C-alpha positions in Angstrom: -27.6 -90.9 -26.3 -26.0 -88.3 -27.5 -28.9 -87.5 -30.1 -31.3 -86.7 -27.2 -29.4 -83.8 -25.4 -28.0 -82.5 -28.4 -30.5 -80.2 -29.0 -30.8 -79.3 -25.0 -27.2 -78.5 -24.8 -27.2 -76.1 -27.9 -29.8 -74.4 -26.7 -28.4 -74.2 -23.0 -25.3 -72.3 -24.9 -27.3 -70.3 -26.7 -29.6 -68.9 -23.8 -25.5 -68.8 -22.0 -24.3 -66.6 -25.2 -27.8 -64.3 -25.1 -27.4 -63.3 -21.1 -23.5 -61.9 -21.9 -24.5 -60.2 -25.1 -28.3 -58.8 -24.9 -28.6 -59.0 -21.4 -32.2 -56.6 -21.7 -33.4 -59.1 -24.5 -32.4 -62.4 -22.2 -34.0 -61.1 -18.8 -36.6 -59.4 -20.5 -37.5 -62.9 -21.9 -37.1 -64.7 -19.2 -39.6 -62.7 -16.7 -42.5 -62.7 -19.2 -41.5 -66.4 -19.2 -42.6 -66.3 -15.3 -45.5 -64.4 -15.7 -48.2 -66.8 -16.7 -46.8 -69.6 -14.6 -47.2 -67.1 -11.8 -50.9 -66.9 -12.5 -51.6 -70.3 -12.0 -48.9 -70.6 -8.8 -49.8 -67.4 -6.8 -53.4 -67.3 -5.9 -52.8 -70.8 -4.0 -49.9 -69.3 -2.1 -51.9 -66.6 -0.9 -54.8 -68.7 0.5 -52.7 -70.9 2.2 -51.1 -67.5 4.3 -54.8 -66.8 4.7 -55.5 -64.3 2.6 -59.2 -63.1 2.1 -59.9 -60.4 -0.9 -61.6 -57.2 0.4 -65.3 -56.7 0.5 -66.5 -55.1 -3.1 -67.1 -51.6 -3.4 -70.5 -50.7 -2.6 -72.2 -49.5 -6.3 -75.3 -47.8 -4.9 -75.8 -45.3 -2.2 -78.2 -47.2 0.4 -81.6 -45.7 1.1 -83.3 -45.2 5.0 -85.9 -47.7 6.2 -88.4 -44.8 6.5 -90.6 -42.6 5.0 -89.7 -40.4 2.3 -90.9 -36.4 3.0 -91.4 -35.1 -0.7 -88.4 -31.9 -1.8 -89.9 -28.2 -1.7 -87.9 -26.1 -2.3 -84.4 -26.1 -2.0 -84.6 -26.6 2.7 -82.0 -24.3 3.2 -84.6 -21.2 4.5 
C-alpha cells in the first residue's frame, strides 16, 4: 500500500519545497493549470447566473427604405 502513495507523497513534498524556495514560479504554474479548467467551468456558471451575451456590433450601415436620389455636386450650396 505504501508503494501506491509514495509518489504522491514525494510530489507533495516537492511542491511544498518549491512553494517556499521558488514562490513566483510555483504560483505561476498553479495559475497556468487553473486556466484550462476555467475554460470548461466558467461558461455554465455564467449562464446559471443569467448572463446573456451582448448583441453583435453592426458591420454595415443600414440603408433607408426610400428611393435614392442621385447626388449632384457637393449639396452644400
